[in-house]
C-alpha positions as CSV (number, residue, x, y, z in Angstrom):
1,X,74.3,15.6,119.1
2,X,78.3,16.2,119.0
3,X,79.3,19.9,119.5
4,X,80.4,19.3,115.7
5,X,77.4,18.5,114.9
6,X,75.8,21.3,116.7
7,X,78.0,23.8,115.5
8,X,77.3,22.6,111.6
9,X,73.4,22.6,112.2
10,X,73.7,26.5,113.7
11,X,76.1,27.5,110.5
12,X,73.1,26.0,108.4
13,X,70.4,28.0,109.8
14,X,72.8,31.1,109.7
15,X,73.6,30.5,106.1
16,X,69.5,30.4,105.6
17,X,69.0,33.4,107.4
18,X,72.1,35.3,105.3
19,X,69.9,34.0,102.1
20,X,66.8,34.7,102.9
21,X,67.9,37.6,103.4
22,X,66.7,38.0,106.8
23,X,69.9,39.9,108.0
24,X,68.3,41.6,111.6
25,X,67.8,37.9,112.4
26,X,70.7,36.6,111.4
27,X,72.9,39.2,113.4
28,X,70.6,38.3,116.5
29,X,71.2,34.8,115.9
30,X,75.0,35.3,115.7
31,X,74.9,37.1,118.9
32,X,72.9,34.8,120.7
33,X,74.4,31.5,119.8
34,X,78.0,33.2,119.8
35,X,78.9,30.8,116.5
36,X,80.1,33.2,114.3
37,X,81.6,36.9,115.0
38,X,80.6,38.5,111.6
39,X,83.2,41.3,111.1
40,X,81.2,42.9,108.3
41,X,78.5,43.9,110.3
42,X,80.6,44.9,113.4
43,X,82.5,47.4,111.2
44,X,79.2,48.3,109.6
45,X,77.6,49.8,113.1
46,X,80.7,50.8,114.2
47,X,81.2,53.4,111.2
48,X,77.6,54.3,111.6
49,X,78.0,54.9,115.2
50,X,75.4,52.6,116.4
51,X,77.4,52.2,119.8
52,X,74.4,50.3,121.6
53,X,74.2,47.9,118.7
54,X,78.1,47.4,118.8
55,X,78.5,46.9,122.4
56,X,75.6,44.1,122.8
57,X,76.8,42.5,119.9
58,X,80.4,42.3,121.3
59,X,78.7,40.9,124.6
60,X,77.6,38.0,122.9
61,X,81.1,36.9,122.6
62,X,82.9,38.3,125.6
63,X,82.1,40.3,128.8
64,X,83.9,43.6,129.1
65,X,86.2,42.2,132.0
66,X,86.9,39.0,130.5
67,X,90.6,39.7,129.6
68,X,92.9,42.3,128.7
69,X,91.7,42.4,125.0
70,X,88.3,43.0,126.0
71,X,89.0,45.6,128.5
72,X,91.2,47.2,126.0
73,X,88.3,47.1,123.3
74,X,85.5,48.3,125.3
75,X,87.6,51.4,126.4
76,X,88.6,52.2,122.9
77,X,84.8,52.2,121.8
78,X,83.8,54.1,124.9
79,X,86.6,56.6,124.2
80,X,85.5,57.3,120.8
81,X,82.0,58.1,121.6
82,X,83.3,60.5,124.5
83,X,85.8,62.2,121.8
84,X,82.8,62.7,119.5
85,X,80.5,64.4,122.1
86,X,83.7,66.6,122.6
87,X,84.0,67.4,119.5
88,X,80.3,68.0,118.7
89,X,80.5,70.7,121.6
90,X,78.1,68.5,123.8
91,X,79.8,68.7,127.4
92,X,76.5,67.4,129.2
93,X,76.6,64.5,127.1
94,X,80.4,64.0,127.4
95,X,80.1,64.4,131.2
96,X,77.7,61.5,131.3
97,X,79.6,59.1,129.3
98,X,82.7,60.1,131.4
99,X,80.9,59.2,134.5
100,X,78.8,56.2,133.4
101,X,80.4,54.4,130.7
102,X,84.3,55.5,131.2
103,X,84.5,55.1,135.2
104,X,84.7,51.5,135.3
105,X,88.1,51.8,133.8
106,X,89.0,54.1,136.5
107,X,90.1,50.6,138.4
108,X,92.5,49.5,135.5
109,X,94.3,52.6,135.0
110,X,93.6,55.7,137.1
111,X,96.0,57.8,135.2
112,X,94.4,57.4,131.8
113,X,90.9,58.2,133.2
114,X,92.6,61.4,134.7
115,X,93.6,62.4,131.4
116,X,90.3,61.8,129.7
117,X,88.9,63.9,132.8
118,X,91.1,66.6,131.7
119,X,90.2,67.1,128.0
120,X,86.5,68.7,129.3
121,X,88.6,71.7,130.3
122,X,90.3,71.8,126.5
123,X,88.6,73.9,124.1
124,X,90.0,71.7,121.7
125,X,90.6,68.4,122.7
126,X,93.4,68.3,120.0
127,X,95.3,70.5,122.2
128,X,96.2,67.0,124.1
129,X,99.6,65.7,122.3
130,X,97.8,62.3,121.9
131,X,95.0,63.6,120.2
132,X,96.5,66.2,117.7
133,X,96.3,63.6,114.6
134,X,92.4,63.2,115.3
135,X,90.5,64.5,111.7
136,X,87.0,63.7,112.3
137,X,84.7,61.2,113.4
138,X,84.7,59.1,109.9
139,X,88.4,58.7,109.7
140,X,88.6,58.2,113.7
141,X,86.0,55.3,113.4
142,X,88.0,53.8,110.6
143,X,91.2,53.8,112.9
144,X,89.2,52.5,115.6
145,X,87.6,49.5,113.7
146,X,91.5,48.9,112.5
147,X,92.3,48.7,115.9
148,X,89.2,46.9,117.2
149,X,89.9,44.0,114.5
150,X,93.4,43.7,115.8
151,X,92.0,43.1,119.3
152,X,89.4,40.9,118.2
153,X,92.0,38.4,116.3
154,X,94.4,38.5,119.0
155,X,91.5,37.7,122.0
156,X,91.2,33.8,122.3
157,X,87.4,34.1,123.3
158,X,87.0,34.8,119.5
159,X,89.1,31.9,118.3
160,X,87.2,29.7,115.8
161,X,84.5,32.5,115.6
162,X,85.9,34.6,112.8
163,X,85.7,32.5,109.8
164,X,82.4,31.2,108.1
165,X,82.8,27.7,106.7
166,X,82.5,27.2,103.1
167,X,79.0,25.6,102.7
168,X,77.3,24.7,99.4
169,X,74.7,27.3,98.4
170,X,71.3,26.9,100.2
171,X,72.3,23.9,102.2
172,X,69.6,23.7,104.4
173,X,67.2,23.8,101.9
174,X,68.8,21.1,100.1
175,X,68.6,19.0,102.9
176,X,65.0,19.7,103.2
177,X,64.3,19.1,99.6
178,X,66.1,15.6,99.8
179,X,64.0,14.7,102.9
180,X,60.9,15.7,100.7
181,X,61.8,13.4,98.0
182,X,62.8,10.6,100.1
183,X,59.2,10.8,101.8
184,X,57.4,10.9,98.5
185,X,59.8,8.4,96.5
186,X,61.4,5.8,99.3
187,X,64.6,4.5,97.2
188,X,65.2,1.1,97.7
189,X,68.6,1.3,99.3
190,X,69.2,4.2,101.7
191,X,71.6,6.5,99.2
192,X,71.0,9.7,101.3
193,X,73.6,10.7,103.8
194,X,73.7,9.3,107.1
195,X,74.6,12.8,108.6
196,X,71.9,15.0,107.3
197,X,74.7,18.2,108.6
198,X,77.5,17.0,106.5
199,X,78.7,20.0,104.9
200,X,80.2,18.2,101.9
201,X,78.4,18.2,98.4
202,X,74.9,16.8,98.1
203,X,75.1,13.7,95.3
204,X,72.8,14.5,92.2
205,X,69.9,12.5,91.8
206,X,70.2,9.7,89.3
207,X,67.0,11.2,87.1
208,X,68.8,14.6,86.8
209,X,72.2,13.2,85.2
210,X,70.5,13.6,81.5
211,X,69.8,17.1,82.1
212,X,72.8,19.3,83.1
213,X,70.7,22.4,83.9
214,X,68.9,20.3,86.6
215,X,72.3,20.3,88.7
216,X,71.8,24.0,89.8
217,X,71.5,24.5,93.5
218,X,68.4,25.3,94.7
219,X,67.9,28.5,96.9
220,X,66.2,28.8,99.9
221,X,62.2,29.2,99.2
222,X,62.1,27.6,95.7
223,X,62.0,24.6,93.8
224,X,63.4,24.3,90.5
225,X,61.7,21.6,87.8
226,X,62.1,21.6,83.6
227,X,59.3,21.3,81.7
228,X,58.6,22.0,77.6
229,X,56.6,24.1,75.7
230,X,54.7,23.0,72.7
231,X,57.7,23.4,70.2
232,X,59.6,20.8,72.6
233,X,62.0,23.6,73.6
234,X,62.7,23.3,77.5
235,X,61.8,26.0,79.6
236,X,63.1,26.5,83.1
237,X,60.5,27.8,85.9
238,X,60.3,28.6,89.3
239,X,57.7,27.9,92.0
240,X,57.2,31.1,93.4
241,X,57.0,30.8,97.5
242,X,57.9,34.5,98.3
243,X,57.9,38.0,96.6
244,X,61.0,39.3,95.1
245,X,60.2,42.9,93.8
246,X,63.0,42.6,91.0
247,X,60.9,40.1,89.5
248,X,57.7,40.2,87.0
249,X,56.1,36.5,86.7
250,X,53.6,35.5,84.4
251,X,51.5,32.3,85.1
252,X,51.4,29.7,82.5
253,X,47.7,29.0,81.9
254,X,48.1,25.4,81.2
255,X,50.6,24.5,84.1
256,X,50.8,26.7,87.5
257,X,54.3,27.4,86.9
258,X,55.7,30.9,86.7
259,X,58.1,31.9,84.2
260,X,60.7,34.4,84.6
261,X,60.0,37.7,82.5
262,X,62.5,40.7,82.4
263,X,60.8,43.5,84.2
264,X,60.5,46.6,82.1
265,X,61.2,49.9,84.2
266,X,60.5,52.7,81.4
267,X,59.3,55.7,82.7
268,X,60.5,58.3,85.8
269,X,57.8,56.8,87.8
270,X,59.5,53.4,87.9
271,X,63.1,54.4,88.9
272,X,63.8,57.1,91.7
273,X,66.7,59.0,90.2
274,X,68.9,61.8,91.2
275,X,71.7,63.8,89.5
276,X,74.4,64.7,92.1
277,X,75.0,68.6,92.0
278,X,78.2,69.8,90.4
279,X,78.9,73.4,89.3
280,X,82.3,72.4,87.6
281,X,82.0,70.7,84.0
282,X,83.8,67.4,82.8
283,X,83.6,65.7,79.5
284,X,83.0,62.0,81.1
285,X,83.2,60.4,84.4
286,X,86.2,57.6,84.4
287,X,85.9,55.9,88.0
288,X,83.3,56.0,90.6
289,X,82.9,54.4,94.2
290,X,80.9,54.5,97.1
291,X,82.8,55.4,100.4
292,X,82.2,55.7,104.0
293,X,80.2,52.8,104.4
294,X,77.9,54.1,101.6
295,X,77.6,57.8,102.8
296,X,79.6,59.6,100.2
297,X,80.2,59.0,96.5
298,X,83.5,59.7,94.9
299,X,84.2,60.3,91.2
300,X,87.4,60.3,88.9
301,X,86.6,62.5,85.6
302,X,88.5,62.3,82.4
303,X,90.0,66.0,83.1
304,X,91.9,64.5,86.3
305,X,89.7,66.0,88.9
306,X,87.9,64.3,91.9
307,X,84.6,65.3,93.1
308,X,83.2,64.0,96.6
309,X,79.4,64.2,97.6
310,X,78.3,63.8,100.9
311,X,74.9,63.0,102.6
312,X,76.2,63.8,106.3
313,X,75.4,61.0,108.6
314,X,72.8,59.4,106.3
315,X,73.4,56.9,103.5
316,X,73.3,57.9,100.3
317,X,69.8,58.5,98.9
318,X,68.3,59.1,95.3
319,X,65.6,61.2,97.7
320,X,68.1,63.7,99.2
321,X,70.4,66.3,97.8
322,X,73.6,65.7,98.9
323,X,76.4,68.2,99.3
324,X,79.4,68.4,97.0
325,X,82.6,68.5,99.5
326,X,85.5,70.8,99.5
327,X,87.9,71.4,102.3
328,X,88.0,74.7,103.9
329,X,91.3,75.2,101.9
330,X,89.5,75.3,98.7
331,X,92.1,72.8,97.4
332,X,91.2,70.3,94.9
333,X,92.4,66.6,94.2
334,X,94.1,67.0,90.8
335,X,96.2,63.8,89.1
336,X,99.0,64.6,87.2
337,X,98.5,64.6,83.6
338,X,101.3,66.9,82.6
339,X,103.3,64.8,80.2
340,X,100.3,62.3,79.0
341,X,99.8,61.8,75.7
342,X,98.2,58.7,75.4
343,X,94.1,58.9,75.3
344,X,93.4,55.4,75.9
345,X,95.0,55.1,79.2
346,X,92.0,54.7,81.8
347,X,92.1,56.4,84.8
348,X,92.2,54.4,88.2
349,X,91.9,55.0,91.9
350,X,91.7,52.9,95.0
351,X,90.6,54.0,98.8
352,X,92.4,52.6,101.8
353,X,90.7,50.4,103.9
354,X,90.2,52.8,107.0
355,X,88.9,55.2,104.5
356,X,91.9,57.7,105.2
357,X,94.0,57.6,101.8
358,X,93.4,57.7,98.3
359,X,95.8,56.5,95.8
360,X,94.7,57.8,92.3
361,X,96.6,58.4,88.7
362,X,95.2,59.4,85.4
363,X,98.0,58.1,83.4
364,X,100.8,60.1,84.9
365,X,102.4,59.7,88.4
366,X,100.5,58.0,91.0
367,X,99.4,60.7,93.9
368,X,98.4,59.8,97.2
369,X,95.8,62.1,99.0
370,X,94.5,62.4,102.3
371,X,90.8,62.1,101.9
372,X,89.7,64.5,105.2
373,X,92.0,67.6,103.7
374,X,92.4,66.6,100.2
375,X,96.1,67.1,100.8
376,X,98.5,65.4,98.5
377,X,100.9,63.8,100.2
378,X,103.0,62.0,97.6
379,X,103.7,60.8,94.3
380,X,105.3,58.0,92.6
381,X,106.1,55.5,89.7
382,X,106.1,58.1,86.6
383,X,105.1,56.5,83.3
384,X,106.0,54.7,81.2
385,X,104.5,52.1,81.6
386,X,101.1,53.8,83.1
387,X,98.9,52.2,85.8
388,X,96.0,51.0,84.2
389,X,94.1,49.5,87.5
390,X,95.2,49.6,91.3
391,X,94.1,47.8,94.5
392,X,95.1,48.0,98.0
393,X,96.2,44.8,99.7
394,X,93.7,44.4,102.3
395,X,95.8,43.0,104.9
396,X,98.4,45.9,104.9
397,X,97.3,49.7,104.0
398,X,101.0,50.0,102.8
399,X,101.0,47.8,99.9
400,X,99.7,48.5,96.7
401,X,98.9,46.1,93.9
402,X,99.4,48.3,90.7
403,X,98.5,46.6,87.2
404,X,100.4,48.2,84.1
405,X,99.9,49.1,80.6
406,X,102.9,46.7,79.7
407,X,101.1,43.8,81.4
408,X,103.0,43.7,84.5
409,X,101.6,43.6,88.0
410,X,103.8,45.4,90.6
411,X,103.5,44.8,94.7
412,X,104.8,48.4,95.6
413,X,105.4,49.2,99.3
414,X,104.2,52.9,99.9
415,X,105.9,53.4,103.2
416,X,109.3,52.1,101.9
417,X,108.9,53.4,98.5
418,X,110.0,50.0,97.1
419,X,108.9,47.7,94.5
420,X,108.4,44.2,96.4
421,X,107.5,42.1,93.6
422,X,107.0,42.2,89.7
423,X,104.6,39.6,88.2
424,X,104.9,38.9,84.8
425,X,102.6,36.3,82.9
426,X,100.1,38.6,81.0
427,X,100.5,39.9,77.4
428,X,98.1,42.9,77.4
429,X,97.5,45.7,79.8
430,X,95.9,44.7,83.0
431,X,92.5,45.9,83.2
432,X,91.3,44.2,86.4
433,X,92.8,43.2,90.0
434,X,91.1,41.5,92.8
435,X,92.3,39.9,96.1
436,X,90.3,37.0,98.1
437,X,91.0,37.2,101.9
438,X,89.6,33.9,102.0
439,X,91.9,32.2,99.7
440,X,94.6,34.4,100.0
441,X,95.3,34.6,96.3
442,X,95.0,37.4,93.8
443,X,93.2,37.3,90.6
444,X,94.3,39.4,87.3
445,X,92.5,40.1,84.2
446,X,94.1,41.6,81.2
447,X,92.4,43.4,78.1
448,X,92.4,40.3,76.0
449,X,90.6,38.4,79.0
450,X,93.4,36.1,80.2
451,X,93.2,35.6,83.7
452,X,95.9,34.6,86.3
453,X,95.6,33.6,89.7
454,X,98.7,34.1,92.1
455,X,99.4,32.4,95.5
456,X,100.3,35.5,97.5
457,X,102.9,33.8,99.3
458,X,104.8,32.0,96.7
459,X,103.3,33.5,93.4
460,X,102.7,30.3,91.7
461,X,100.2,31.3,88.8
462,X,97.4,29.5,86.9
463,X,96.2,30.6,83.7
464,X,93.0,30.4,81.8
465,X,91.8,32.7,79.1
466,X,88.0,33.3,79.4
467,X,85.6,31.8,76.7
468,X,84.6,34.7,74.6
469,X,82.1,33.7,72.0
470,X,83.5,32.6,68.8
471,X,84.2,35.2,66.1
472,X,83.4,38.0,69.1
473,X,86.8,38.6,70.5
474,X,87.3,41.7,69.5
475,X,85.8,43.4,72.3
476,X,87.7,44.3,75.6
477,X,87.8,42.7,79.3
478,X,86.8,45.4,81.7
479,X,86.8,44.3,85.4
480,X,87.0,41.5,87.8
481,X,85.4,41.5,91.2
482,X,85.0,38.9,94.3
483,X,81.9,37.7,95.4
484,X,80.9,37.9,99.0
485,X,82.0,34.4,99.6
486,X,85.5,35.3,98.4
487,X,85.8,32.0,96.3
488,X,83.9,32.9,92.9
489,X,84.6,36.2,91.2
490,X,82.9,38.0,88.3
491,X,84.4,38.8,85.3
492,X,82.8,41.6,82.9
493,X,83.6,41.7,79.3
494,X,82.0,44.1,76.7
495,X,80.3,41.1,75.3
496,X,80.2,38.7,78.3
497,X,79.6,38.2,81.7
498,X,81.0,35.1,83.8
499,X,81.2,33.7,87.1
500,X,84.3,32.0,88.1
501,X,85.1,29.6,90.5
502,X,88.8,30.2,91.9
503,X,90.4,27.1,92.5
504,X,89.5,25.5,89.3
505,X,89.3,28.5,87.1
506,X,86.1,26.8,85.6
507,X,83.0,28.9,84.3
508,X,80.2,28.6,87.0
509,X,77.5,30.5,85.2
510,X,77.9,33.1,82.0
511,X,75.5,35.4,79.8
512,X,76.8,36.4,76.4
513,X,75.5,39.5,74.9
514,X,73.2,39.1,72.0
515,X,74.5,40.0,68.7
516,X,72.1,42.7,68.3
517,X,72.4,44.3,71.7
518,X,75.0,47.2,72.7
519,X,78.1,46.3,74.5
520,X,78.3,46.4,78.2
521,X,80.3,49.4,79.5
522,X,80.6,48.2,83.3
523,X,79.2,45.8,85.9
524,X,79.3,45.4,89.4
525,X,77.9,43.0,92.1
526,X,75.5,44.2,94.6
527,X,76.2,44.5,98.5
528,X,74.8,40.8,99.1
529,X,76.5,39.4,95.8
530,X,72.8,38.3,94.7
531,X,72.5,40.8,92.0
532,X,74.8,42.1,89.2
533,X,73.9,45.8,87.9
534,X,75.2,46.0,84.4
535,X,75.4,49.5,82.1
536,X,75.3,49.3,78.0
537,X,76.4,51.4,75.4
538,X,72.8,52.4,74.4
539,X,72.2,53.6,78.2
540,X,70.1,50.8,79.2
541,X,70.8,49.2,82.5
542,X,70.2,45.4,83.3
543,X,69.7,43.6,86.8
544,X,70.8,40.0,86.9
545,X,70.1,37.6,89.4
546,X,73.3,35.7,90.5
547,X,72.0,32.3,91.0
548,X,71.5,31.8,87.3
549,X,72.9,34.9,85.6
550,X,70.0,36.0,83.6
551,X,68.5,39.4,83.1
552,X,65.4,40.0,85.7
553,X,65.2,43.6,85.2
554,X,65.8,46.3,82.6
555,X,65.9,50.0,83.2
556,X,65.2,51.9,80.0
557,X,67.2,55.5,79.8
558,X,63.8,57.6,80.2
559,X,63.4,55.9,83.8
560,X,66.5,57.8,85.3
561,X,68.1,59.9,82.5
562,X,65.9,63.4,82.7
563,X,64.2,64.3,79.2
564,X,66.5,66.9,78.7
565,X,69.5,64.6,78.4
566,X,71.7,65.1,75.4
567,X,71.3,62.3,73.1
568,X,73.9,59.7,73.2
569,X,74.4,60.0,76.7
570,X,75.5,56.2,78.6
571,X,76.9,55.3,81.6
572,X,80.7,54.5,81.6
573,X,81.1,53.3,85.3
574,X,78.9,51.8,87.9
575,X,79.1,50.9,91.4
576,X,76.7,49.5,93.9
577,X,76.1,50.7,97.4
578,X,77.6,48.9,100.1
579,X,74.4,48.1,102.4
580,X,71.2,48.0,99.9
581,X,70.0,47.5,96.6
582,X,70.9,51.1,94.9
583,X,74.0,51.8,92.7
584,X,75.7,54.8,91.1
585,X,76.5,55.4,87.6
586,X,78.9,57.6,85.9
587,X,77.6,59.3,82.6
588,X,79.6,60.2,79.5
589,X,78.5,63.7,80.0
590,X,80.3,64.2,83.0
591,X,77.3,63.4,85.2
592,X,76.6,60.9,88.3
593,X,73.5,59.5,89.2
594,X,72.2,57.5,92.3
595,X,69.3,55.2,91.4
596,X,66.5,53.2,92.9
597,X,64.3,51.4,91.1
598,X,60.7,51.3,92.3
599,X,58.1,48.7,91.3
600,X,54.3,49.1,90.8
């Protein structure tokens, strides 16, 4: 087998582990094979302070002394561990780290090692001129990751190991299925691929062409076929080869095929739910996000006030009550609403990649807050037009992408306080923005569901209107969000969910709200892009499987709302935990709930 074929085979195995999902095995395989450095996994372990895993993972790709990039990388990681021990007043641990983990760097720069040793004598290491900007471990870890990422990208040992190739979904399973078909029904002529590890699309079987639904991709662990019930209506079933707690399957008596039915969660015992504590009242929650790798939740209320809940060093949980956090100064993060008169303007905010800065607005000036102190650094762009959605350009924390009420998109440099570009192509207010780091394109969505795709370097634009069901185009588009593959994106509309492919702007999958059902208020992809969590105006929550974009679980209001809740309370916004199948909702009564469904 050539090196190219070997690498393709390794990527197919790795993809199958991801889809399993067998994430621990996948990361072990990444490390042992050295085929792919998973930057997201590295970031998650670093931000959680899993230092042994961080170093062990790196050692699958480089030794400490391999080159100057590697030396610098390991030094910065061990220096952070040392500073955290000092900050926690653990001198014994700090000395141990200094003598065991940092001493190796003495041979590279004795002066730096001497300076590190001198920190032991200080009451607070921030007295050192070079460390006075150190705020806390979360922000320091975010800064460390940014620096580590740059060193990894510059390190020649990581060349060609930072990008996962674009593979057809469940590619390995498709190859296995083809092999089985070939064994059971040998074709007269060999129409299968000469190279089983070719990464291109699999030609559809000839007997599938009459049924467009049969062309769907086959997920690992399942075989799919169509059948007919007594009325001649096609049904689509799954042979169940593995357990999935989101699904409740009913067995057909006349055919050993499992038909998917919606799993109904109706009572408190079916759903673990926690309302986050808050003594300050507000009318509703307008925006919501998980931050700090899922250890905190930040919310923006309709009264322009921000609320931050922290679980300490642990991930957010519906079983553990968090603290609502305020800085020692007692300051609150409040947006400017002094001259805001338009009640239809939706507040919006965005967090910088390193977690240090929050950009937020409630229809007035756009404010920049330091998240560790709640200090307001600056404000800019007074309306009109008002900002309606905002994101950071992922490759530069100083660049903002701002959607406005008057249908424009502004590329704004915060550091220089200048507008770099104004994009015109929409006709209604912008409601959604998403950037693909894989394709280097910006996707924008407006209120009437027009989609534009903008090439980041040339600003060449493609348009395509969202296919809203006929006669039901009075509802609004809500948001756009990229899947994990950074090629497909989810469009959320009040009466419609759809998955698009970026380069063709074709709808891959869609689901239309039945006419008798309440409108969607918000929806979001799960951390692994395998599920969609959607909230509705009647307070129900539906969980969809992305593979077919069909409801698989319905959470009724009594399962997560307390019995004393006022009638008419419903979720306005929803966000998914970044590492597990948990989500949070912001309610119309100002409450925030963390929800973890349970299963019998």
